[in-house]
C-alpha positions as a Python dict, from the first residue, in 0.01 Angstrom:
ca = {
    (1, 'M'): (0, 0, 0),
    (2, 'A'): (33, 307, 220),
    (3, 'T'): (140, 631, 62),
    (4, 'I'): (446, 821, 182),
    (5, 'R'): (211, 1081, 328),
    (6, 'T'): (22, 818, 528),
    (7, 'S'): (343, 655, 651),
    (8, 'F'): (477, 992, 765),
    (9, 'A'): (148, 1072, 943),
    (10, 'V'): (160, 735, 1121),
    (11, 'A'): (522, 784, 1227),
    (12, 'L'): (462, 1133, 1364),
    (13, 'G'): (141, 1030, 1542),
    (14, 'K'): (310, 732, 1706),
    (15, 'A'): (598, 954, 1820),
    (16, 'A'): (349, 1199, 1973),
    (17, 'G'): (184, 916, 2165),
    (18, 'R'): (512, 793, 2307),
    (19, 'F'): (608, 1145, 2410),
    (20, 'S'): (272, 1202, 2582),
    (21, 'R'): (311, 886, 2788),
    (22, 'S'): (677, 946, 2867),
    (23, 'V'): (613, 1289, 3018),
    (24, 'G'): (303, 1174, 3204),
    (25, 'A'): (67, 1391, 3000),
    (26, 'G'): (-176, 1103, 2940),
    (27, 'G'): (-216, 774, 2761),
    (28, 'G'): (-179, 914, 2412),
    (29, 'T'): (-535, 816, 2325),
    (30, 'T'): (-632, 1129, 2129),
    (31, 'L'): (-334, 1355, 2050),
    (32, 'P'): (-159, 1114, 1806),
    (33, 'G'): (-472, 1083, 1595),
    (34, 'A'): (-530, 1457, 1587),
    (35, 'I'): (-173, 1519, 1470),
    (36, 'A'): (-179, 1241, 1210),
    (37, 'R'): (-509, 1365, 1066),
    (38, 'R'): (-366, 1711, 1015),
    (39, 'L'): (-98, 1558, 792),
    (40, 'D'): (-322, 1300, 623),
    (41, 'P'): (-702, 1336, 666),
    (42, 'Q'): (-744, 991, 507),
    (43, 'V'): (-518, 809, 752),
    (44, 'L'): (-799, 627, 937),
    (45, 'R'): (-955, 519, 608),
    (46, 'S'): (-618, 383, 487),
    (47, 'L'): (-542, 196, 808),
    (48, 'S'): (-892, 48, 829),
    (49, 'A'): (-873, -77, 472),
    (50, 'G'): (-559, -274, 562),
    (51, 'L'): (-733, -489, 827),
    (52, 'P'): (-783, -841, 684),
    (53, 'H'): (-1116, -904, 860),
    (54, 'G'): (-1252, -551, 844),
    (55, 'V'): (-1400, -323, 1111),
    (56, 'L'): (-1683, -353, 1364),
    (57, 'L'): (-1843, -42, 1515),
    (58, 'C'): (-2044, -22, 1838),
    (59, 'A'): (-2256, 283, 1923),
    (60, 'G'): (-2521, 373, 2177),
    (61, 'T'): (-2581, 606, 2468),
    (62, 'N'): (-2521, 361, 2752),
    (63, 'G'): (-2312, 47, 2771),
    (64, 'K'): (-2097, 76, 2459),
    (65, 'T'): (-1763, 63, 2643),
    (66, 'T'): (-1857, -251, 2835),
    (67, 'T'): (-2025, -414, 2535),
    (68, 'T'): (-1728, -347, 2310),
    (69, 'R'): (-1492, -496, 2565),
    (70, 'M'): (-1712, -804, 2580),
    (71, 'I'): (-1697, -835, 2201),
    (72, 'A'): (-1319, -794, 2212),
    (73, 'E'): (-1290, -1084, 2460),
    (74, 'I'): (-1505, -1302, 2236),
    (75, 'L'): (-1302, -1215, 1925),
    (76, 'R'): (-973, -1291, 2100),
    (77, 'A'): (-1109, -1622, 2223),
    (78, 'H'): (-1192, -1699, 1860),
    (79, 'G'): (-830, -1638, 1760),
    (80, 'E'): (-853, -1282, 1625),
    (81, 'R'): (-586, -1020, 1688),
    (82, 'V'): (-808, -726, 1781),
    (83, 'L'): (-750, -357, 1720),
    (84, 'H'): (-967, -200, 1992),
    (85, 'N'): (-996, 150, 2142),
    (86, 'R'): (-996, -10, 2485),
    (87, 'A'): (-924, 315, 2671),
    (88, 'G'): (-1258, 454, 2550),
    (89, 'A'): (-1135, 738, 2324),
    (90, 'N'): (-1433, 718, 2091),
    (91, 'L'): (-1423, 1036, 1882),
    (92, 'I'): (-1261, 1022, 1539),
    (93, 'A'): (-923, 1135, 1673),
    (94, 'G'): (-939, 857, 1932),
    (95, 'L'): (-1022, 594, 1671),
    (96, 'T'): (-734, 721, 1461),
    (97, 'S'): (-494, 711, 1758),
    (98, 'T'): (-591, 349, 1820),
    (99, 'A'): (-526, 256, 1458),
    (100, 'L'): (-190, 436, 1466),
    (101, 'A'): (-77, 252, 1777),
    (102, 'D'): (-147, -80, 1609),
    (103, 'A'): (30, -4, 1280),
    (104, 'D'): (399, -55, 1215),
    (105, 'W'): (620, 227, 1093),
    (106, 'L'): (519, 152, 732),
    (107, 'A'): (150, 193, 821),
    (108, 'R'): (77, -180, 805),
    (109, 'P'): (-167, -321, 1064),
    (110, 'R'): (-48, -586, 1306),
    (111, 'T'): (-400, -702, 1391),
    (112, 'T'): (-666, -891, 1195),
    (113, 'I'): (-985, -705, 1286),
    (114, 'G'): (-1084, -358, 1404),
    (115, 'L'): (-1335, -300, 1687),
    (116, 'F'): (-1428, 56, 1779),
    (117, 'E'): (-1675, 194, 2028),
    (118, 'T'): (-1799, 516, 1874),
    (119, 'D'): (-1940, 837, 2018),
    (120, 'E'): (-2301, 900, 1912),
    (121, 'A'): (-2219, 1210, 1711),
    (122, 'A'): (-1906, 1052, 1559),
    (123, 'L'): (-2075, 737, 1425),
    (124, 'P'): (-2165, 873, 1077),
    (125, 'Q'): (-1807, 984, 1012),
    (126, 'A'): (-1674, 658, 1155),
    (127, 'I'): (-1892, 463, 911),
    (128, 'T'): (-1768, 675, 621),
    (129, 'E'): (-1401, 635, 708),
    (130, 'T'): (-1384, 275, 829),
    (131, 'Q'): (-1638, 115, 592),
    (132, 'P'): (-1741, -137, 861),
    (133, 'R'): (-1857, -491, 795),
    (134, 'L'): (-2086, -468, 1100),
    (135, 'V'): (-2246, -190, 1306),
    (136, 'L'): (-2404, -254, 1647),
    (137, 'I'): (-2642, 10, 1784),
    (138, 'H'): (-2731, -67, 2142),
    (139, 'N'): (-2970, 205, 2259),
    (140, 'L'): (-3048, 575, 2230),
    (141, 'F'): (-3126, 794, 2531),
    (142, 'R'): (-3124, 1163, 2607),
    (143, 'D'): (-2765, 1253, 2700),
    (144, 'Q'): (-2567, 1578, 2700),
    (145, 'L'): (-2823, 1788, 2513),
    (146, 'D'): (-2569, 2071, 2490),
    (147, 'R'): (-2349, 1846, 2271),
    (148, 'Y'): (-2586, 1610, 2087),
    (149, 'G'): (-2926, 1775, 2071),
    (150, 'E'): (-3247, 1574, 2092),
    (151, 'I'): (-3241, 1204, 2013),
    (152, 'D'): (-3433, 1255, 1688),
    (153, 'T'): (-3133, 1452, 1558),
    (154, 'I'): (-2897, 1165, 1640),
    (155, 'A'): (-3135, 901, 1499),
    (156, 'G'): (-3167, 1092, 1172),
    (157, 'A'): (-2790, 1114, 1130),
    (158, 'W'): (-2753, 744, 1208),
    (159, 'R'): (-3022, 648, 956),
    (160, 'A'): (-2850, 842, 677),
    (161, 'A'): (-2513, 683, 760),
    (162, 'L'): (-2648, 327, 777),
    (163, 'A'): (-2827, 370, 443),
    (164, 'V'): (-2497, 364, 252),
    (165, 'L'): (-2381, 29, 392),
    (166, 'P'): (-2361, -244, 125),
    (167, 'A'): (-2559, -567, 110),
    (168, 'D'): (-2279, -777, 259),
    (169, 'A'): (-2261, -560, 574),
    (170, 'W'): (-2459, -628, 893),
    (171, 'V'): (-2650, -394, 1124),
    (172, 'V'): (-2732, -538, 1469),
    (173, 'L'): (-3007, -352, 1655),
    (174, 'N'): (-3185, -358, 1991),
    (175, 'A'): (-3546, -458, 1918),
    (176, 'D'): (-3662, -319, 2253),
    (177, 'D'): (-3561, 41, 2179),
    (178, 'P'): (-3812, 194, 1934),
    (179, 'A'): (-3569, 459, 1806),
    (180, 'V'): (-3299, 198, 1741),
    (181, 'A'): (-3523, -74, 1599),
    (182, 'D'): (-3672, 168, 1348),
    (183, 'L'): (-3325, 218, 1197),
    (184, 'G'): (-3353, -129, 1040),
    (185, 'R'): (-3624, -23, 797),
    (186, 'D'): (-3535, -27, 425),
    (187, 'L'): (-3163, -88, 468),
    (188, 'T'): (-2957, -252, 197),
    (189, 'A'): (-2741, -410, 468),
    (190, 'Q'): (-2854, -725, 648),
    (191, 'V'): (-3025, -666, 986),
    (192, 'L'): (-3034, -877, 1303),
    (193, 'Y'): (-3239, -784, 1609),
    (194, 'Y'): (-3183, -892, 1969),
    (195, 'G'): (-3418, -841, 2263),
    (196, 'L'): (-3528, -922, 2617),
    (197, 'D'): (-3825, -1160, 2658),
    (198, 'D'): (-3829, -1209, 3037),
    (199, 'A'): (-4153, -1052, 3162),
    (200, 'N'): (-4026, -1069, 3521),
    (201, 'Q'): (-3790, -781, 3441),
    (202, 'A'): (-4078, -555, 3335),
    (203, 'S'): (-4085, -323, 3634),
    (204, 'G'): (-4159, -11, 3432),
    (205, 'A'): (-3876, 158, 3624),
    (206, 'A'): (-3796, 515, 3521),
    (207, 'A'): (-4084, 523, 3273),
    (208, 'H'): (-4115, 897, 3338),
    (209, 'I'): (-3788, 954, 3147),
    (210, 'A'): (-3888, 763, 2835),
    (211, 'D'): (-3745, 947, 2533),
    (212, 'S'): (-3893, 750, 2241),
    (213, 'Q'): (-4261, 749, 2328),
    (214, 'F'): (-4404, 820, 1984),
    (215, 'C'): (-4416, 618, 1663),
    (216, 'R'): (-4172, 745, 1402),
    (217, 'R'): (-4409, 643, 1123),
    (218, 'C'): (-4735, 809, 1228),
    (219, 'G'): (-4659, 1009, 1545),
    (220, 'H'): (-4901, 821, 1773),
    (221, 'R'): (-4796, 731, 2129),
    (222, 'F'): (-4676, 372, 2174),
    (223, 'A'): (-4859, 126, 2397),
    (224, 'Y'): (-4640, -111, 2599),
    (225, 'A'): (-4717, -474, 2683),
    (226, 'L'): (-4389, -490, 2879),
    (227, 'A'): (-4185, -190, 2997),
    (228, 'F'): (-3839, -270, 3131),
    (229, 'Y'): (-3713, 86, 3191),
    (230, 'A'): (-3746, 424, 3022),
    (231, 'H'): (-3872, 348, 2669),
    (232, 'I'): (-3714, 1, 2654),
    (233, 'G'): (-3974, -274, 2622),
    (234, 'H'): (-4232, -446, 2402),
    (235, 'Y'): (-4425, -172, 2222),
    (236, 'T'): (-4696, -136, 1960),
    (237, 'C'): (-4842, 165, 1783),
    (238, 'P'): (-5222, 142, 1822),
    (239, 'Q'): (-5274, 361, 1515),
    (240, 'C'): (-5051, 219, 1239),
    (241, 'G'): (-4952, -118, 1383),
    (242, 'N'): (-4579, -46, 1398),
    (243, 'R'): (-4440, -279, 1664),
    (244, 'R'): (-4127, -422, 1818),
    (245, 'P'): (-3963, -649, 1560),
    (246, 'E'): (-3921, -1014, 1649),
    (247, 'P'): (-3564, -1060, 1770),
    (248, 'Q'): (-3355, -1347, 1639),
    (249, 'V'): (-3138, -1355, 1954),
    (250, 'R'): (-3338, -1347, 2277),
    (251, 'L'): (-3270, -1318, 2647),
    (252, 'I'): (-3556, -1543, 2751),
    (253, 'R'): (-3480, -1552, 3123),
    (254, 'L'): (-3259, -1344, 3351),
    (255, 'D'): (-3167, -1426, 3709),
    (256, 'L'): (-3010, -1122, 3876),
    (257, 'Q'): (-2773, -1197, 4163),
    (258, 'G'): (-2743, -872, 4359),
    (259, 'T'): (-2424, -676, 4301),
    (260, 'T'): (-2219, -980, 4200),
    (261, 'G'): (-2353, -1101, 3866),
    (262, 'S'): (-2640, -1258, 3674),
    (263, 'R'): (-2739, -1574, 3490),
    (264, 'L'): (-2856, -1538, 3132),
    (265, 'Y'): (-3068, -1789, 2940),
    (266, 'L'): (-3034, -1709, 2570),
    (267, 'S'): (-3196, -1851, 2258),
    (268, 'Y'): (-3067, -1802, 1905),
    (269, 'P'): (-3138, -1958, 1564),
    (270, 'G'): (-3039, -2320, 1605),
    (271, 'G'): (-2998, -2342, 1979),
    (272, 'A'): (-2998, -2207, 2335),
    (273, 'I'): (-2731, -2144, 2597),
    (274, 'E'): (-2689, -2040, 2962),
    (275, 'I'): (-2423, -1787, 3065),
    (276, 'D'): (-2305, -1685, 3412),
    (277, 'L'): (-2209, -1321, 3365),
    (278, 'P'): (-1981, -1180, 3640),
    (279, 'L'): (-2139, -834, 3617),
    (280, 'P'): (-2451, -719, 3803),
    (281, 'G'): (-2761, -540, 3681),
    (282, 'L'): (-3016, -559, 3402),
    (283, 'Y'): (-2822, -323, 3178),
    (284, 'N'): (-2508, -537, 3194),
    (285, 'A'): (-2715, -842, 3106),
    (286, 'L'): (-2833, -653, 2797),
    (287, 'N'): (-2471, -567, 2719),
    (288, 'G'): (-2396, -939, 2730),
    (289, 'L'): (-2694, -1011, 2505),
    (290, 'A'): (-2568, -760, 2249),
    (291, 'A'): (-2216, -905, 2256),
    (292, 'F'): (-2347, -1260, 2212),
    (293, 'S'): (-2554, -1139, 1915),
    (294, 'I'): (-2239, -1010, 1747),
    (295, 'A'): (-2074, -1348, 1801),
    (296, 'H'): (-2374, -1515, 1636),
    (297, 'V'): (-2359, -1290, 1330),
    (298, 'L'): (-1985, -1352, 1293),
    (299, 'G'): (-2029, -1729, 1314),
    (300, 'I'): (-1832, -1764, 1638),
    (301, 'P'): (-1926, -2085, 1825),
    (302, 'P'): (-2167, -2016, 2114),
    (303, 'A'): (-1944, -2205, 2358),
    (304, 'T'): (-1655, -1972, 2271),
    (305, 'A'): (-1872, -1667, 2334),
    (306, 'R'): (-1997, -1810, 2665),
    (307, 'A'): (-1647, -1884, 2793),
    (308, 'A'): (-1531, -1532, 2707),
    (309, 'L'): (-1829, -1367, 2876),
    (310, 'E'): (-1799, -1580, 3189),
    (311, 'R'): (-1441, -1465, 3250),
    (312, 'F'): (-1510, -1101, 3161),
    (313, 'S'): (-1400, -813, 3385),
    (314, 'A'): (-1550, -466, 3355),
    (315, 'A'): (-1395, -160, 3193),
    (316, 'F'): (-1238, 102, 3416),
    (317, 'G'): (-1505, 298, 3598),
    (318, 'R'): (-1788, 70, 3479),
    (319, 'I'): (-1862, -163, 3770),
    (320, 'E'): (-1488, -159, 3844),
    (321, 'R'): (-1385, -322, 4170),
    (322, 'L'): (-1077, -190, 4350),
    (323, 'T'): (-931, -195, 4700),
    (324, 'A'): (-838, 109, 4906),
    (325, 'G'): (-482, 8, 4983),
    (326, 'P'): (-319, -336, 5032),
    (327, 'A'): (-567, -442, 5301),
    (328, 'G'): (-821, -166, 5265),
    (329, 'A'): (-1190, -133, 5197),
    (330, 'P'): (-1352, -268, 4879),
    (331, 'L'): (-1456, -3, 4627),
    (332, 'L'): (-1700, -35, 4338),
    (333, 'I'): (-1702, 244, 4077),
    (334, 'A'): (-2012, 272, 3857),
    (335, 'L'): (-2020, 551, 3599),
    (336, 'I'): (-2339, 758, 3580),
    (337, 'K'): (-2390, 1015, 3305),
    (338, 'N'): (-2760, 1053, 3222),
    (339, 'P'): (-3103, 987, 3376),
    (340, 'V'): (-3143, 632, 3247),
    (341, 'G'): (-2791, 520, 3335),
    (342, 'A'): (-2810, 671, 3684),
    (343, 'S'): (-3154, 523, 3749),
    (344, 'E'): (-3049, 174, 3642),
    (345, 'T'): (-2733, 193, 3854),
    (346, 'V'): (-2940, 294, 4157),
    (347, 'R'): (-3184, 12, 4077),
    (348, 'M'): (-2899, -239, 4068),
    (349, 'L'): (-2750, -117, 4397),
    (350, 'T'): (-3078, -101, 4588),
    (351, 'A'): (-3181, -447, 4467),
    (352, 'G'): (-2843, -579, 4579),
    (353, 'V'): (-2854, -433, 4929),
    (354, 'A'): (-3217, -538, 4972),
    (355, 'A'): (-3117, -896, 4895),
    (356, 'E'): (-2837, -870, 5151),
    (357, 'S'): (-3047, -683, 5412),
    (358, 'A'): (-2779, -414, 5423),
    (359, 'E'): (-2748, -38, 5382),
    (360, 'L'): (-2552, 149, 5116),
    (361, 'H'): (-2244, 362, 5173),
    (362, 'L'): (-2210, 597, 4875),
    (363, 'M'): (-1986, 858, 4724),
    (364, 'I'): (-2143, 1051, 4435),
    (365, 'A'): (-1920, 1281, 4226),
    (366, 'I'): (-2090, 1516, 3979),
    (367, 'N'): (-1895, 1735, 3736),
    (368, 'D'): (-2031, 1967, 3470),
    (369, 'K'): (-1733, 1981, 3235),
    (370, 'Y'): (-1767, 1958, 2858),
    (371, 'A'): (-1731, 1579, 2841),
    (372, 'D'): (-1999, 1540, 3112),
    (373, 'G'): (-2245, 1783, 2961),
    (374, 'T'): (-2261, 2129, 3115),
    (375, 'D'): (-2634, 2104, 3193),
    (376, 'V'): (-2687, 1896, 3509),
    (377, 'S'): (-3065, 1932, 3516),
    (378, 'W'): (-3075, 1561, 3427),
    (379, 'L'): (-3015, 1490, 3796),
    (380, 'W'): (-3381, 1573, 3859),
    (381, 'D'): (-3499, 1311, 3610),
    (382, 'A'): (-3291, 1027, 3756),
    (383, 'D'): (-3465, 802, 4008),
    (384, 'F'): (-3262, 883, 4319),
    (385, 'E'): (-3582, 845, 4524),
    (386, 'A'): (-3511, 469, 4526),
    (387, 'L'): (-3219, 541, 4763),
    (388, 'A'): (-3443, 675, 5041),
    (389, 'G'): (-3426, 450, 5345),
    (390, 'R'): (-3145, 242, 5190),
    (391, 'V'): (-2843, 469, 5259),
    (392, 'A'): (-2634, 476, 5575),
    (393, 'S'): (-2395, 747, 5450),
    (394, 'V'): (-2333, 945, 5133),
    (395, 'V'): (-2055, 1190, 5048),
    (396, 'V'): (-2108, 1413, 4745),
    (397, 'G'): (-1823, 1580, 4557),
    (398, 'G'): (-1729, 1736, 4227),
    (399, 'T'): (-1793, 2074, 4069),
    (400, 'R'): (-2169, 2038, 4123),
    (401, 'A'): (-2161, 1874, 4466),
    (402, 'E'): (-2411, 2119, 4612),
    (403, 'D'): (-2660, 2050, 4330),
    (404, 'M'): (-2634, 1678, 4399),
    (405, 'A'): (-2682, 1732, 4770),
    (406, 'V'): (-3003, 1930, 4708),
    (407, 'R'): (-3126, 1657, 4473),
    (408, 'L'): (-3068, 1389, 4737),
    (409, 'K'): (-3251, 1591, 5002),
    (410, 'Y'): (-3554, 1616, 4772),
    (411, 'A'): (-3521, 1243, 4702),
    (412, 'G'): (-3584, 1179, 5069),
    (413, 'L'): (-3237, 1100, 5203),
    (414, 'A'): (-3180, 1199, 5565),
    (415, 'V'): (-2972, 1516, 5594),
    (416, 'E'): (-2766, 1370, 5879),
    (417, 'H'): (-2641, 1099, 5642),
    (418, 'L'): (-2521, 1352, 5383),
    (419, 'T'): (-2178, 1522, 5361),
    (420, 'V'): (-2066, 1771, 5095),
    (421, 'I'): (-1695, 1791, 5005),
    (422, 'S'): (-1632, 1932, 4658),
    (423, 'E'): (-1264, 1832, 4628),
    (424, 'L'): (-1253, 1467, 4529),
    (425, 'P'): (-946, 1356, 4731),
    (426, 'G'): (-1108, 1491, 5047),
    (427, 'A'): (-1440, 1334, 4953),
    (428, 'I'): (-1273, 992, 4916),
    (429, 'D'): (-1106, 1026, 5256),
    (430, 'R'): (-1430, 1131, 5425),
    (431, 'A'): (-1628, 848, 5264),
    (432, 'L'): (-1371, 588, 5368),
    (433, 'K'): (-1355, 727, 5722),
    (434, 'S'): (-1725, 664, 5775),
    (435, 'L'): (-1720, 319, 5612),
    (436, 'P'): (-1774, 31, 5856),
    (437, 'A'): (-1539, -267, 5850),
    (438, 'G'): (-1635, -515, 5582),
    (439, 'A'): (-1863, -273, 5395),
    (440, 'T'): (-1820, -168, 5031),
    (441, 'L'): (-1797, 195, 4923),
    (442, 'Y'): (-2004, 244, 4607),
    (443, 'I'): (-1872, 537, 4402),
    (444, 'L'): (-2103, 693, 4139),
    (445, 'P'): (-1916, 954, 3929),
    (446, 'T'): (-1986, 1135, 3605),
    (447, 'Y'): (-1730, 1087, 3328),
    (448, 'T'): (-1468, 1351, 3409),
    (449, 'A'): (-1518, 1293, 3782),
    (450, 'M'): (-1446, 926, 3719),
    (451, 'L'): (-1123, 1015, 3539),
    (452, 'E'): (-1019, 1248, 3824),
    (453, 'L'): (-1105, 986, 4084),
    (454, 'R'): (-906, 718, 3906),
    (455, 'A'): (-611, 954, 3871),
    (456, 'E'): (-623, 1003, 4249),
    (457, 'L'): (-648, 629, 4306),
    (458, 'V'): (-349, 577, 4072),
    (459, 'R'): (-156, 840, 4270),
    (460, 'R'): (-229, 641, 4586),
    (461, 'S'): (-126, 317, 4408),
    (462, 'W'): (-478, 175, 4450),
    (463, 'A'): (-527, 143, 4071),
    (464, 'R'): (-324, 130, 3750),
    (465, 'P'): (-349, 396, 3476),
    (466, 'F'): (-625, 292, 3238),
    (467, 'W'): (-388, 276, 2939),
    (468, 'E'): (-185, 6, 3119),
    (469, 'E'): (-482, -223, 3178),
}
C-alpha cells in the first residue's frame, strides 16, 4: 500500500510530465522522476515492489536499448503488460519517470512486469532500488572515460551490486566478454551464460581496441582461440587456466545478410531454433542472442520468442530506417558512441555494400556534449580505415565536425569526397543533394547529435517524436 507521501510524489511527477509534453519541452522522460524523488526518495522502490512479476534490468556499454526492446517484444508476446523505459532514459530519474507514467494516481502499477535498460554507472543503484528478479549484463567496453572511468571501476561496482542478489534471482552474462563473464563468480544468485560459437565470425576485427586483455584472477594476458571483435571471443589464461565459461544458450551459426538482416541458428538446453532477425550486423545478432537467453530463463516458449524477434523493429536511432519526405530518399540512422560500436557499425556497412557491389553515401555527426563524452579522442581508435575505397560521398557535421574530417583523411578517404558542415540541418541538406537516385543515406551520429537530427527530421515531418513511437 502506497503511503500518502508516495502518492503525492507520483501525482506531482505525472503532472510535470504532462506539462513538459504539452509545452513541447520534451517527452517527460526525466523531469517527472527527478521531481518525484525530491518529495519521496523511495518512490522507485515502492513502485517496483508493486509489480506482480518483478523487475528485469539490462545493462552494458553497447546494445542495451535494442536488446531491451527485443525483450519487451518477447514479454508482450507472452502476455505480459510491460513497464519499459522505451525512450531510453536510463539514469535513475529516467527509471523513476517510467514507473510514474505507468502508475495510477494512487501509485498502483497498471503493468505486470518492469523492464529497464540501465546506464552503466546507474546499475548498482537500480539494483538496490528495484530488487530485480533478473539482471542481464551484455558487454563492457571503454566509453565516456570522463563520466565512467576505466572499465575496471565499472566492473568492480557491478560485482558489489550483484553480490547482494538473493538465490532466487538470475544473472545472465555474456560468456564471450571476459570482464562480464567474470562477474558470475561466487554469486548467490543463479547464473546463465550465452555466447557465440560460429568460428566464421572470428575476424579479429578491432582487436587493437580490446579493453579486457588481462585475467582478473592472476593478471596474465589472455590467449584467444577465436576473436570476434575487440576483446569479445573465446579466451583462456595460459597462467591460471581461467577461461570462457561454457554457455548454456549458444549462437552456433550466423548468416549475415548485408544491411537487411541475419539468420540465427541457436541451441539451448532441450532444443534448437532458427530465427530470421530483421536487423543487420554481428552486434545485433548478439543482441538477439541475449534477448532469447532471457526468454529461456523466464520459461517463455522458444516459438514465442522467435515470432517476437522476427517482427522486431529497431529503436530510434539504432538502425532506424526513415524516408526523407513522402517520396524521398531512404535514410538509415546508426548510433555510434565509442570505438567498438563505431567499428562494428562500419564493419556492417562495408560488408553490406561489398555484397551489393555499391559505394556508401554517409553523413557522420559528432558532438562532444556531456551525454556523448567530452573527450572525442576515441575517434582515433575506431576502425574508420575500413571505409577507404568504399565511400562515394561523406558529409560531416556536429560540434566536432572538423575533428571527424581530419580522422577520415587519415583513414584514407579521398578529400574530394568529403564535405564539412557543422550545422546539422545544413549537413542533412548537403548529404541529400549529393545522393544519387535509389541510394540510401547512412547517418552515423553520436548520442546528442542523433537527438538533434531526429528533432530536425520531426520538424520536417519525416519522423515522429520518439516518445510517440
